[in-house]
N, C-alpha and C positions, 0 to 999 in steps of 0.2 A: 179379759178386755171388754170395756164395760159399755153397755149399748148404744147408739146413738141418742141424743135427747130431741124427741118429737117438738119441735120448737114452736110449732103452731099451736100444739094442746097446749104447751106450756104458758103460750101468750092466753090463750083463752081461760085458762085454769086464774091466772094472774088479774083478767079482766074480772071472773066472776065475785071473785073479792073483794069490788069496789063498789063504794056507793053509788046509787045515780045520780048526785051531784058530783062526786070525782069522774066518773064518769064525761059529763058533761063539759069538767075542766081538759079534761084531757086530751075531748074532740075539739074544743074549741082550741087546746095548743098544737095537735095534730095540722087542724084546718090553717092555724097561721104558717106554720111553716114549708108548708107543701105551697102554698101561696107564695110567700115569701122566696122559694125556691124557685118558682116559675116568675117569677117577674124579674129575678135577678140573673141574669147574666155572668155577671161575674162569682156571683156561689155556682152557679149552674160547673161554670167551667174550673174553680177552686175545690169543688169536688169530684168532678171527673178529674183531672189533671194531682189531686193529692191521695182520693179515698178511693177511687173506684179501681175496679180488675179489670187491666185497661182494654185484655180480650173479649171479656163478656161484654162492655161499652163497645166494643169495637162490633160485635155483632148486634145487640139491643137498638143501637144508634145507626150507624153505618149501613149493615148490611139490610136492613128494615128498611131503609130510606132506598137503600139500592131497587129493592123489592117491589115496594110503592110507586115509585119513580118508571122502571122499566112497564108496570099494569098501565099506568096514565101512558105513557109513552103509544105503548102499543095498545090501547085503546082504539076501536072504531069511532067511540060519539065526540063528538064535535064541542060539547059541552060539558065541561068537569065539575060536578065539585065535590070537595074534599074535606071531610073532618081528622082532620090529626093534631096531635099534640102541639105543642107551641117548641121544645124541644127539637123537634124533628123539623118544623117550619120550612127555617130558612136553606138547611144543607138537602133538605127536596126541591126547594125552589132554585137552588142553584144548579141539580143536578140536570132538572127539565131544562136554564137555559141553554148549559153545555149541550145540549141533544139539540135546540131549536131559541136561538136568541130572541126570536118572536113573542115567548111565553108571556101574557102578562097577566097580574093579577088585577081580579073588578071589582073583588070586596073584601075585607078580611074584618071578622066579627069576632072579638077575642073575651072568650068565656071562662070563667071558673070554675072547673072542675066543683069542686068543694067550697059551697057559699056557707 
């Protein structure tokens, strides 16, 4: 039986072979893809529906949303600032509103994680 490949090390090995200019291009392409995915609800849904491991997404998105929502709901603080990824935003807010319809958003700052 063949040993499993350490994909992290393999990626590091392949990246080490690239020139500085090739790395700049790769960084630019990666940033573009990530920002495109973040901006597009359709792309996010398509990836989740067509390519994603459904059980994994259930944990990454839904269960994590429940954890953060429960922490907010059970907090004794009256004012809360939440920094969270856009993919979770609407689901977390909907869960909060299910618990109490008076939940309001007073401010949203959209920031890109990669510029």
